[in-house]
Backbone bond lengths (Angstrom), bond angles and torsions (degrees), N, CA, C in turn:
res aa  C-N    CA-C-N  psi(-1)  N-CA   C-N-CA  omega(-1)  CA-C   N-CA-C  phi
1 M - - - 1.409 - - 1.521 111.22 -
2 Q 1.261 122.82 145.63 1.480 126.82 -168.76 1.539 99.92 -82.76
3 E 1.316 113.32 148.59 1.396 124.15 172.14 1.433 110.93 -88.30
4 I 1.390 119.15 139.41 1.458 121.50 176.43 1.440 108.51 -84.71
5 T 1.398 118.91 126.86 1.418 121.60 -174.27 1.541 107.83 -115.98
6 I 1.283 120.45 -176.86 1.483 123.52 179.01 1.482 106.13 -66.04
7 Y 1.268 125.24 -35.93 1.484 124.90 -178.73 1.398 112.57 -61.63
8 N 1.315 122.50 -29.00 1.475 125.42 -179.23 1.560 108.26 -67.81
9 Y 1.373 110.76 -46.15 1.495 118.94 177.89 1.493 113.22 -59.61
10 L 1.366 109.96 -49.52 1.510 116.54 -177.27 1.606 108.86 -64.56
11 F 1.313 112.58 -35.33 1.540 108.99 176.47 1.513 114.64 -67.38
12 L 1.425 120.83 -36.68 1.335 124.60 174.06 1.514 112.33 -60.36
13 G 1.319 113.77 -45.82 1.552 114.42 -179.11 1.513 106.11 -66.61
14 L 1.230 125.88 -40.02 1.469 127.61 177.72 1.503 109.19 -60.87
15 L 1.308 118.99 -47.25 1.455 122.15 -177.75 1.443 107.43 -59.89
16 L 1.418 122.95 -48.07 1.509 123.05 -178.21 1.498 108.11 -64.98
17 F 1.375 121.14 -38.88 1.434 118.05 179.31 1.487 114.25 -63.83
18 V 1.410 117.60 -38.31 1.376 118.60 -177.81 1.556 111.78 -75.28
19 I 1.397 117.95 -30.75 1.423 118.21 174.81 1.436 110.94 -64.62
20 G 1.487 118.69 -39.06 1.396 121.55 179.16 1.475 115.30 -64.18
21 I 1.346 113.99 -41.21 1.551 121.05 179.09 1.459 108.94 -65.88
22 V 1.248 121.39 -46.67 1.529 122.49 177.49 1.464 109.34 -63.99
23 G 1.318 123.01 -45.84 1.424 125.00 179.91 1.493 115.36 -60.47
24 S 1.348 117.45 -39.90 1.489 123.33 175.74 1.526 114.79 -69.18
25 I 1.392 112.91 -31.00 1.550 113.73 177.60 1.432 109.05 -83.34
26 L 1.327 121.35 -39.41 1.590 115.34 -171.08 1.613 110.78 -89.10
27 S 1.226 120.41 -17.75 1.465 121.51 -173.14 1.517 110.07 -79.44
28 K 1.344 112.39 140.82 1.553 116.57 177.20 1.570 104.46 -110.16
29 H 1.257 124.51 12.28 1.470 124.56 -176.33 1.451 106.21 -108.97
30 V 1.295 118.65 135.66 1.413 117.72 -176.17 1.438 116.89 -68.52
31 I 1.274 116.51 -37.01 1.502 123.88 176.91 1.520 109.30 -60.67
32 K 1.261 117.70 -42.93 1.479 122.38 -175.59 1.503 107.38 -67.36
33 V 1.394 118.17 -40.11 1.473 115.09 174.56 1.394 116.61 -66.90
34 L 1.304 122.01 -31.85 1.494 128.26 174.13 1.504 104.51 -61.38
35 I 1.376 123.76 -48.66 1.385 125.04 -169.65 1.587 103.95 -72.12
36 S 1.243 119.94 -35.03 1.516 124.91 176.33 1.532 108.07 -63.45
37 I 1.240 120.91 -41.22 1.523 124.30 174.75 1.504 107.15 -55.19
38 E 1.323 115.03 -50.85 1.563 119.57 -174.92 1.432 107.11 -63.38
39 F 1.376 126.33 -31.96 1.400 127.09 179.63 1.465 108.47 -69.23
40 I 1.384 124.48 -36.17 1.369 129.56 175.73 1.562 108.25 -60.89
41 L 1.306 114.67 -51.70 1.479 120.34 -178.98 1.498 111.32 -63.13
42 T 1.370 121.98 -32.06 1.398 123.84 176.93 1.472 111.15 -71.06
43 G 1.379 119.81 -38.91 1.347 122.79 -178.26 1.616 108.29 -66.28
44 V 1.332 115.34 -41.75 1.490 120.96 174.72 1.555 109.63 -55.67
45 N 1.245 112.87 -50.91 1.500 121.59 -174.13 1.547 110.24 -58.40
46 I 1.408 118.19 -42.50 1.354 120.07 178.17 1.446 113.44 -65.39
47 N 1.359 118.87 -35.83 1.457 125.53 176.40 1.571 110.88 -67.19
48 F 1.310 119.80 -33.67 1.495 126.74 173.99 1.523 108.55 -64.62
49 I 1.388 115.16 -46.51 1.442 114.27 -172.30 1.559 104.41 -76.03
50 T 1.252 119.52 -35.50 1.458 117.98 -178.76 1.569 111.47 -58.71
51 F 1.268 110.70 -51.23 1.713 113.17 178.39 1.354 107.20 -67.09
52 A 1.324 130.49 -35.73 1.376 126.47 177.32 1.593 110.54 -61.88
53 T 1.277 113.86 -42.22 1.474 119.32 -179.72 1.508 113.98 -67.49
54 F 1.335 117.82 -51.92 1.385 125.00 -168.46 1.543 113.92 -89.01
55 C 1.303 116.02 -26.47 1.590 116.27 -170.89 1.442 111.87 -117.07
56 D 1.368 119.10 -20.35 1.516 119.13 -170.05 1.576 107.16 -120.86
57 S 1.381 114.47 96.14 1.467 116.40 -174.12 1.398 111.49 -91.61
58 V 1.360 122.61 -11.14 1.462 127.26 -173.65 1.433 115.87 -94.35
59 S 1.408 116.41 -57.30 1.429 123.06 -178.91 1.494 112.14 -107.14
60 F 1.333 114.15 162.35 1.400 122.83 -179.25 1.582 114.52 -103.19
61 D 1.321 111.07 42.81 1.565 113.96 -175.53 1.633 110.44 -65.33
62 G 1.247 115.61 -42.88 1.453 116.77 177.23 1.456 121.30 -59.72
63 Y 1.410 110.25 -40.30 1.432 114.04 173.62 1.512 116.71 -69.57
64 L 1.268 112.98 -30.97 1.557 119.74 177.28 1.485 107.29 -67.81
65 F 1.330 120.27 -46.29 1.488 123.24 179.64 1.489 109.99 -62.35
66 T 1.348 119.03 -43.66 1.518 123.08 173.60 1.505 110.16 -54.45
67 L 1.254 119.49 -51.80 1.465 119.67 177.92 1.481 114.46 -54.33
68 F 1.381 108.62 -47.61 1.539 110.85 -179.57 1.522 114.70 -67.66
69 Y 1.364 115.28 -30.84 1.421 118.61 174.16 1.558 113.21 -68.26
70 V 1.363 112.91 -38.19 1.575 112.88 174.86 1.494 110.98 -62.07
71 G 1.243 118.61 -39.47 1.548 122.78 -177.69 1.528 108.19 -66.33
72 I 1.323 117.81 -46.65 1.394 123.33 178.34 1.596 109.01 -64.81
73 G 1.245 119.43 -38.13 1.557 123.93 176.36 1.473 110.63 -61.41
74 A 1.268 117.08 -41.67 1.429 124.55 -173.39 1.532 110.39 -67.44
75 V 1.536 113.62 -47.42 1.410 118.13 177.89 1.610 110.20 -68.36
76 E 1.303 115.48 -37.24 1.502 116.17 179.89 1.513 109.17 -63.97
77 L 1.270 120.01 -38.19 1.403 123.47 -178.72 1.581 111.69 -65.71
78 A 1.295 108.81 -43.46 1.613 118.22 179.36 1.578 108.86 -61.55
79 V 1.290 113.28 -41.17 1.531 116.65 -170.32 1.520 106.28 -78.31
80 A 1.379 114.91 -41.03 1.544 121.20 174.52 1.501 111.57 -56.77
81 L 1.298 118.85 -51.55 1.342 119.46 178.26 1.488 120.22 -62.77
82 Y 1.286 113.81 -32.95 1.585 118.83 169.01 1.549 109.49 -67.98
83 I 1.277 121.67 -40.62 1.389 121.68 179.01 1.459 110.96 -60.46
84 F 1.386 113.86 -45.14 1.473 123.28 -177.83 1.551 107.85 -63.48
85 Y 1.366 115.66 -40.78 1.490 113.81 175.03 1.419 117.48 -60.41
86 L 1.396 113.18 -41.58 1.423 115.34 175.80 1.513 117.49 -68.03
87 M 1.274 116.26 -27.12 1.405 124.26 178.01 1.542 110.57 -74.00
88 Y 1.408 114.73 -43.22 1.347 120.41 178.44 1.586 115.56 -67.46
89 N 1.319 119.32 -28.99 1.365 125.05 172.25 1.500 111.01 -62.26
90 K 1.354 112.20 -37.87 1.557 116.24 -173.34 1.520 109.00 -81.95
91 K 1.412 121.98 -41.54 1.377 125.72 -170.64 1.504 112.00 -100.79
92 Q 1.332 120.87 -24.17 1.453 122.21 -171.05 1.512 117.06 56.66
93 S 1.438 115.10 41.39 1.358 118.84 -178.69 1.541 112.27 -155.05
94 E 1.363 120.36 150.18 1.451 123.58 -173.34 1.634 106.33 -98.19
95 N 1.285 113.16 -13.71 1.526 118.35 -170.51 1.539 108.26 -70.79
96 I 1.242 117.93 128.52 1.517 122.70 175.24 1.387 115.01 -64.57
97 E 1.355 121.96 -20.83 1.443 125.75 -177.78 1.490 110.87 -67.28
98 N 1.431 111.66 -32.84 1.547 118.85 -172.69 1.498 105.84 -78.29
99 Y 1.342 125.18 -4.18 1.467 123.53 -175.31 1.531 109.55 -109.51
100 G 1.401 121.59 20.17 1.360 124.40 179.32 1.504 117.38 -64.26
101 D 1.354 116.37 -21.00 1.489 122.33 -173.39 1.562 113.73 -87.14
102 L 1.297 111.99 -9.13 1.439 118.18 -168.48 1.610 108.88 -80.43
């Protein structure tokens, strides 16, 4: 059985980050863009935890950054969903192109 190394975790973080970037660029639906941003944050969090586990044996900086990022991500998602709710009530559409005048 193959051992899981730091490169496997870094590849997973990179893969999630790239999926989030591509999804946020190509998608025209507001909810898909928000989910893509969460994928980006998850990829960054995996890299923080990986470096904290494999490279930092004394302090817990990577874990603290990840907890801070999770809190910021939750607040960001709540605010973004509320803004989307207000925009949807005004325009009655989920398409990003309809919100260019805001």
